[in-house]
C-alpha positions in Angstrom: 284.2 -9.2 -104.7 281.9 -9.6 -101.8 280.8 -6.9 -99.7 279.3 -7.2 -96.2 275.7 -6.2 -95.6 275.9 -4.7 -92.2 273.1 -2.6 -90.8 273.7 0.9 -90.3 274.1 1.9 -86.5 271.1 3.8 -86.0 269.0 0.4 -87.1 270.7 -1.7 -84.8 270.2 0.8 -82.2 266.6 1.6 -82.8 265.9 -2.5 -82.5 267.0 -2.2 -78.8 266.2 1.4 -78.1 262.9 0.5 -76.2 264.0 -3.1 -74.7 264.1 -2.7 -70.9 265.0 -6.2 -69.2 266.2 -6.8 -65.8 266.8 -9.9 -63.6 267.2 -10.1 -59.6 268.8 -13.1 -58.2 268.4 -14.1 -54.3 265.9 -11.4 -53.2 265.0 -11.7 -49.9 263.2 -9.2 -47.6 262.9 -10.3 -44.1 263.2 -9.2 -40.4 265.1 -10.1 -37.4 262.4 -13.1 -36.9 261.4 -14.3 -40.1 261.9 -14.4 -43.8 258.6 -12.2 -45.4 259.3 -12.5 -49.1 261.9 -14.4 -51.1 262.7 -15.1 -54.8 265.5 -17.3 -56.2 265.3 -15.1 -59.6 263.0 -12.4 -60.9 263.1 -11.8 -64.6 261.3 -8.7 -66.2 260.9 -7.6 -69.8 259.0 -4.8 -70.1 256.8 -4.0 -73.2 258.0 -0.5 -73.1 255.8 0.5 -76.4 252.8 -0.8 -75.3 253.3 0.8 -71.8 253.8 4.3 -73.3 250.9 3.7 -75.6 248.4 2.7 -73.2 249.7 4.9 -70.3 250.2 1.9 -67.8 253.1 -0.5 -67.0 253.0 -3.9 -69.8 255.0 -6.9 -69.5 256.3 -8.9 -72.1 257.3 -11.6 -69.7 257.6 -12.2 -66.2 259.4 -14.9 -64.4 259.5 -15.7 -61.0 261.8 -18.9 -59.9 260.9 -20.3 -56.6 258.8 -17.7 -54.7 258.0 -17.5 -51.2 255.6 -15.0 -49.5 254.7 -15.5 -45.8 251.6 -13.6 -44.8 250.8 -13.1 -41.1 247.8 -11.8 -39.7 248.6 -9.6 -36.7 246.4 -9.4 -33.4 245.6 -6.2 -34.2 243.8 -7.3 -37.9 247.0 -6.1 -39.9 248.8 -8.0 -42.3 252.9 -8.2 -41.8 253.1 -7.1 -45.7 251.4 -3.6 -44.7 254.6 -2.6 -43.5 255.9 -3.0 -47.2 253.6 -0.6 -48.5 253.8 3.4 -48.6 250.9 4.7 -45.8 248.7 7.1 -47.4 248.4 10.5 -45.8 245.1 11.2 -44.3 243.3 14.3 -45.7 241.9 16.8 -43.4 
């Protein structure tokens, strides 16, 4: 008589507990005039254990398919990408 050797549920869960993977398809950031950033696919596989241990974000795999970045310098010397970042509040 053969018995099946299944892993206990907690072992299966522990093997996937710290996996964090995601993908985004057809991402596009644009305004009424032009596309600033676009990418057909972003795939990110975080290395969670390393990130927690070393206290920073670490990637096991990062894949960008057909990335496009349109950087424009405005007349005042600023870049169009600066609008995408959060401004820091000035300390008095």
